[in-house]
N, CA, C and O of each residue as an XYZ file, in Angstrom:
408
protein
N     -21.249     -5.052      0.463
C     -21.211     -6.256     -0.330
C     -21.994     -7.342      0.404
O     -21.701     -7.625      1.565
N     -22.973     -7.950     -0.239
C     -23.757     -9.017      0.353
C     -24.252     -9.929     -0.761
O     -23.813     -9.822     -1.906
N     -25.170    -10.827     -0.415
C     -25.646    -11.794     -1.409
C     -26.370    -11.111     -2.565
O     -26.325    -11.596     -3.696
N     -27.040     -9.984     -2.292
C     -27.757     -9.294     -3.364
C     -26.854     -8.374     -4.166
O     -27.181     -8.013     -5.297
N     -25.713     -7.989     -3.588
C     -24.748     -7.120     -4.265
C     -23.355     -7.688     -4.017
O     -22.651     -7.224     -3.120
N     -22.951     -8.680     -4.797
C     -21.683     -9.353     -4.534
C     -20.447     -8.508     -4.810
O     -19.342     -8.940     -4.480
N     -20.580     -7.332     -5.395
C     -19.413     -6.496     -5.673
C     -18.708     -6.946     -6.931
O     -19.252     -7.726     -7.713
N     -17.486     -6.452     -7.130
C     -16.741     -6.809     -8.341
C     -16.470     -8.302     -8.411
O     -16.331     -8.975     -7.390
N     -16.401     -8.797     -9.619
C     -16.107    -10.214     -9.817
C     -14.704    -10.523     -9.313
O     -13.797     -9.696     -9.411
N     -14.545    -11.701     -8.784
C     -13.228    -12.136     -8.312
C     -12.281    -12.256     -9.492
O     -12.691    -12.661    -10.580
N     -11.000    -11.904     -9.285
C     -10.035    -12.021    -10.382
C      -9.926    -13.457    -10.881
O      -9.928    -14.409    -10.101
N      -9.832    -13.585    -12.183
C      -9.594    -14.894    -12.792
C      -8.521    -14.696    -13.850
O      -8.107    -13.569    -14.121
N      -8.086    -15.758    -14.426
C      -7.071    -15.668    -15.475
C      -7.720    -15.396    -16.819
O      -7.101    -15.611    -17.861
N      -8.950    -14.929    -16.809
C      -9.691    -14.659    -18.040
C      -9.172    -13.437    -18.778
O      -7.963    -13.253    -18.917
N     -10.073    -12.619    -19.242
C      -9.758    -11.467    -20.083
C      -9.905    -10.177    -19.289
O     -10.873    -10.011    -18.547
N      -8.956     -9.269    -19.438
C      -9.084     -7.915    -18.908
C      -9.744     -7.109    -20.011
O      -9.190     -6.953    -21.099
N     -10.925     -6.603    -19.721
C     -11.704     -5.947    -20.774
C     -11.214     -4.535    -21.051
O     -10.575     -3.902    -20.210
N     -11.525     -4.059    -22.241
C     -11.205     -2.693    -22.614
C     -11.985     -1.702    -21.741
O     -11.496     -0.607    -21.464
N     -13.181     -2.076    -21.311
C     -13.948     -1.178    -20.440
C     -13.275     -1.045    -19.071
O     -13.296      0.034    -18.478
N     -12.681     -2.123    -18.567
C     -11.932     -2.043    -17.311
C     -10.706     -1.146    -17.471
O     -10.403     -0.338    -16.593
N     -10.007     -1.291    -18.591
C      -8.834     -0.451    -18.842
C      -9.236      1.013    -19.009
O      -8.526      1.907    -18.549
N     -10.356      1.260    -19.656
C     -10.836      2.629    -19.821
C     -11.170      3.243    -18.460
O     -10.847      4.405    -18.211
N     -11.809      2.478    -17.586
C     -12.142      2.967    -16.245
C     -10.872      3.220    -15.448
O     -10.790      4.205    -14.713
N      -9.890      2.356    -15.581
C      -8.593      2.529    -14.920
C      -7.981      3.859    -15.334
O      -7.536      4.630    -14.484
N      -7.957      4.130    -16.623
C      -7.382      5.384    -17.125
C      -8.202      6.592    -16.662
O      -7.649      7.661    -16.405
N      -9.511      6.415    -16.558
C     -10.389      7.492    -16.110
C     -10.098      7.871    -14.644
O     -10.108      9.050    -14.292
N      -9.842      6.874    -13.807
C      -9.600      7.112    -12.385
C      -8.157      7.505    -12.075
O      -7.891      8.085    -11.022
N      -7.232      7.200    -12.965
C      -5.805      7.426    -12.728
C      -5.458      8.850    -12.294
O      -4.657      9.007    -11.373
N      -6.019      9.900    -12.911
C      -5.652     11.265    -12.510
C      -6.015     11.595    -11.062
O      -5.404     12.479    -10.461
N      -6.983     10.908    -10.508
C      -7.401     11.182     -9.137
C      -6.462     10.565     -8.100
O      -6.504     10.952     -6.932
N      -5.629      9.628     -8.497
C      -4.776      8.905     -7.556
C      -3.835      9.840     -6.806
O      -3.680      9.706     -5.592
N      -3.207     10.779     -7.500
C      -2.259     11.688     -6.853
C      -2.975     12.565     -5.827
O      -2.502     12.719     -4.702
N      -4.110     13.135     -6.214
C      -4.873     13.986     -5.297
C      -5.337     13.185     -4.083
O      -5.292     13.684     -2.958
N      -5.781     11.950     -4.303
C      -6.232     11.083     -3.218
C      -5.092     10.811     -2.238
O      -5.267     10.949     -1.027
N      -3.928     10.425     -2.756
C      -2.794     10.101     -1.877
C      -2.333     11.322     -1.080
O      -1.986     11.201      0.095
N      -2.330     12.498     -1.717
C      -1.912     13.717     -1.029
C      -2.879     14.056      0.110
O      -2.443     14.392      1.211
N      -4.179     13.970     -0.146
C      -5.161     14.258      0.887
C      -5.115     13.204      1.990
O      -5.224     13.529      3.172
N      -4.956     11.958      1.602
C      -4.862     10.873      2.581
C      -3.688     11.116      3.532
O      -3.828     10.941      4.743
N      -2.545     11.513      3.000
C      -1.368     11.766      3.834
C      -1.596     12.972      4.744
O      -1.191     12.952      5.906
N      -2.250     14.037      4.221
C      -2.544     15.205      5.056
C      -3.456     14.839      6.218
O      -3.229     15.274      7.347
N      -4.498     14.032      5.946
C      -5.412     13.599      6.996
C      -4.699     12.733      8.022
O      -4.890     12.919      9.224
N      -3.885     11.795      7.572
C      -3.131     10.935      8.497
C      -2.223     11.764      9.398
O      -2.168     11.545     10.608
N      -1.511     12.717      8.801
C      -0.587     13.551      9.571
C      -1.348     14.370     10.610
O      -0.920     14.467     11.760
N      -2.471     14.957     10.212
C      -3.259     15.770     11.143
C      -3.786     14.919     12.296
O      -3.683     15.314     13.457
N      -4.346     13.760     11.982
C      -4.878     12.881     13.024
C      -3.769     12.356     13.929
O      -3.960     12.218     15.137
N      -2.619     12.067     13.348
C      -1.478     11.579     14.125
C      -0.988     12.642     15.107
O      -0.457     12.311     16.167
N      -1.165     13.913     14.756
C      -0.757     15.017     15.630
C      -1.851     15.382     16.627
O      -1.679     16.302     17.426
N      -2.990     14.660     16.588
C      -4.042     14.882     17.572
C      -5.199     15.735     17.117
O      -5.993     16.169     17.951
N      -5.328     15.994     15.838
C      -6.439     16.812     15.337
C      -7.776     16.162     15.675
O      -7.906     14.938     15.690
N      -8.760     17.006     15.944
C     -10.129     16.553     16.185
C     -10.848     16.422     14.849
O     -10.509     17.104     13.882
N     -11.838     15.543     14.805
C     -12.652     15.385     13.602
C     -13.947     16.157     13.812
O     -14.640     15.978     14.814
N     -14.256     17.006     12.865
C     -15.481     17.797     12.908
C     -16.699     16.876     12.938
O     -16.734     15.866     12.235
N     -17.701     17.226     13.757
C     -18.944     16.452     13.793
C     -19.631     16.536     12.440
O     -19.606     17.577     11.783
N     -20.245     15.432     12.027
C     -20.953     15.433     10.759
C     -21.224     14.032     10.272
O     -21.254     13.076     11.047
N     -21.420     13.927      8.975
C     -21.820     12.678      8.325
C     -20.754     11.587      8.420
O     -21.087     10.409      8.544
N     -19.481     11.967      8.362
C     -18.403     10.985      8.276
C     -17.781     10.703      9.634
O     -17.667     11.586     10.484
N     -17.388      9.465      9.812
C     -16.718      9.020     11.029
C     -15.338      8.520     10.628
O     -15.170      7.911      9.572
N     -14.360      8.781     11.475
C     -12.991      8.376     11.180
C     -12.550      7.286     12.145
O     -12.745      7.393     13.356
N     -11.962      6.252     11.599
C     -11.314      5.213     12.397
C      -9.837      5.317     12.070
O      -9.407      4.924     10.986
N      -9.061      5.844     13.002
C      -7.637      6.056     12.770
C      -6.844      5.394     13.877
O      -7.126      5.599     15.058
N      -5.856      4.603     13.502
C      -4.955      4.021     14.486
C      -3.574      3.896     13.871
O      -3.412      3.878     12.650
N      -2.604      3.811     14.730
C      -1.213      3.692     14.293
C      -0.700      2.344     14.762
O      -0.895      1.970     15.919
N      -0.053      1.621     13.880
C       0.597      0.368     14.261
C       2.066      0.464     13.868
O       2.435      1.183     12.940
N       2.863     -0.250     14.572
C       4.298     -0.244     14.295
C       4.781     -1.672     14.128
O       4.237     -2.600     14.726
N       5.808     -1.837     13.309
C       6.449     -3.136     13.179
C       7.915     -2.898     12.895
O       8.298     -1.849     12.378
N       8.706     -3.845     13.225
C      10.139     -3.755     12.976
C      10.407     -4.007     11.503
O       9.906     -4.970     10.922
N      11.189     -3.148     10.919
C      11.608     -3.322      9.541
C      13.110     -3.575      9.553
O      13.896     -2.685      9.878
N      13.495     -4.771      9.205
C      14.904     -5.143      9.222
C      15.501     -4.854      7.853
O      15.084     -5.427      6.846
N      16.471     -3.969      7.828
C      17.148     -3.628      6.581
C      18.604     -4.047      6.671
O      19.117     -4.306      7.759
N      19.264     -4.111      5.534
C      20.693     -4.463      5.519
C      21.488     -3.471      6.356
O      22.379     -3.865      7.110
N      21.174     -2.197      6.229
C      21.889     -1.168      6.984
C      21.733     -1.373      8.488
O      22.699     -1.223      9.237
N      20.522     -1.717      8.935
C      20.282     -1.958     10.362
C      20.997     -3.218     10.841
O      21.523     -3.244     11.954
N      21.022     -4.264     10.015
C      21.730     -5.495     10.396
C      23.228     -5.243     10.532
O      23.867     -5.723     11.467
N      23.770     -4.495      9.601
C      25.200     -4.180      9.646
C      25.523     -3.415     10.920
O      26.502     -3.721     11.601
N      24.693     -2.409     11.248
C      24.938     -1.588     12.440
C      24.711     -2.365     13.732
O      25.515     -2.272     14.659
N      23.623     -3.132     13.801
C      23.264     -3.816     15.050
C      24.122     -5.038     15.340
O      24.439     -5.311     16.498
N      24.497     -5.770     14.311
C      25.205     -7.038     14.516
C      26.670     -6.983     14.118
O      27.405     -7.954     14.299
N      27.088     -5.864     13.583
C      28.480     -5.758     13.167
C      28.813     -6.634     11.971
O      29.965     -7.029     11.785
N      27.812     -6.936     11.165
C      28.044     -7.762      9.986
C      28.635     -6.917      8.869
O      28.495     -5.694      8.849
N      29.284     -7.581      7.962
C      29.777     -6.890      6.781
C      28.677     -6.878      5.722
O      27.701     -7.623      5.817
N      28.844     -6.036      4.730
C      27.887     -5.994      3.631
C      27.835     -7.352      2.931
O      26.765     -7.798      2.518
N      28.984     -8.004      2.798
C      29.042     -9.318      2.143
C      28.266    -10.367      2.947
O      27.596    -11.221      2.368
N      28.356    -10.303      4.276
C      27.620    -11.264      5.106
C      26.109    -11.052      4.985
O      25.344    -12.011      4.886
N      25.699     -9.809      4.994
C      24.273     -9.511      4.848
C      23.802     -9.943      3.460
O      22.703    -10.483      3.327
N      24.600     -9.718      2.442
C      24.241    -10.146      1.089
C      24.094    -11.653      1.011
O      23.179    -12.152      0.355
N      24.979    -12.382      1.670
C      24.908    -13.846      1.678
C      23.623    -14.320      2.365
O      22.989    -15.273      1.911
N      23.240    -13.652      3.459
C      21.983    -13.993      4.134
C      20.787    -13.692      3.231
O      19.852    -14.487      3.136
N      20.828    -12.553      2.581
C      19.723    -12.139      1.715
C      19.514    -13.117      0.564
O      18.378    -13.363      0.157
N      20.586    -13.667      0.047
C      20.485    -14.631     -1.064
C      19.742    -15.891     -0.652
O      19.188    -16.590     -1.500
N      19.724    -16.189      0.644
C      19.042    -17.386      1.141
C      17.545    -17.165      1.364
O      16.798    -18.126      1.548
N      17.106    -15.907      1.349
C      15.708    -15.582      1.590
C      14.911    -15.691      0.288
O      15.429    -15.393     -0.789
N      13.650    -16.118      0.392
C      12.830    -16.171     -0.822
C      12.520    -14.751     -1.301
O      12.456    -13.821     -0.497
N      12.330    -14.592     -2.598
C      12.049    -13.252     -3.123
C      10.663    -12.765     -2.692
O       9.756    -13.566     -2.469
N      10.515    -11.466     -2.580
C       9.227    -10.842     -2.320
C       8.615    -10.519     -3.668
O       9.272     -9.938     -4.532
N       7.364    -10.893     -3.848
C       6.679    -10.675     -5.118
C       5.906     -9.370     -5.048
O       5.021     -9.219     -4.206
N       6.227     -8.431     -5.916
C       5.551     -7.145     -5.987
C       4.947     -7.007     -7.376
O       5.621     -7.263     -8.374
N       3.676     -6.602     -7.450
C       3.004     -6.482     -8.734
C       2.876     -5.011     -9.108
O       2.475     -4.188     -8.285
N       3.212     -4.689    -10.332
C       3.094     -3.343    -10.863
C       2.188     -3.378    -12.084
O       2.205     -4.343    -12.849
N       1.408     -2.342    -12.264
C       0.500     -2.286    -13.407
C       0.645     -0.937    -14.077
O       0.538      0.102    -13.426
N       0.882     -0.949    -15.352
C       0.900      0.267    -16.156
C      -0.029      0.065    -17.330
O       0.040     -0.962    -18.005
N      -0.883      1.014    -17.582
C      -1.778      0.942    -18.733
C      -1.464      2.129    -19.615
O      -1.541      3.274    -19.169
N      -1.115      1.874    -20.844
C      -0.698      2.943    -21.746
C      -1.628      3.036    -22.933
O      -1.434      3.884    -23.804
């Protein structure tokens, strides 16, 4: 992507075209195969697999972060489910976007 090839247009509140929806539906069947292969490659690389010499280069790294769940808070701090629920009510909601095209 550069000045001569800016890539896809930035999202706006305009119109989602029928051609975009058609392309979405066209690519949808490949999503499952892509995710399955992606997971196989990640697992192999994580176990130390070598990458065959050739056209493609792989950049693979693992990062970790703490994921705080209600179950972990209850176990680690001895809180009750009600106490964790009260804390959760004070937190702002997480916004997750889902898209279905039918």
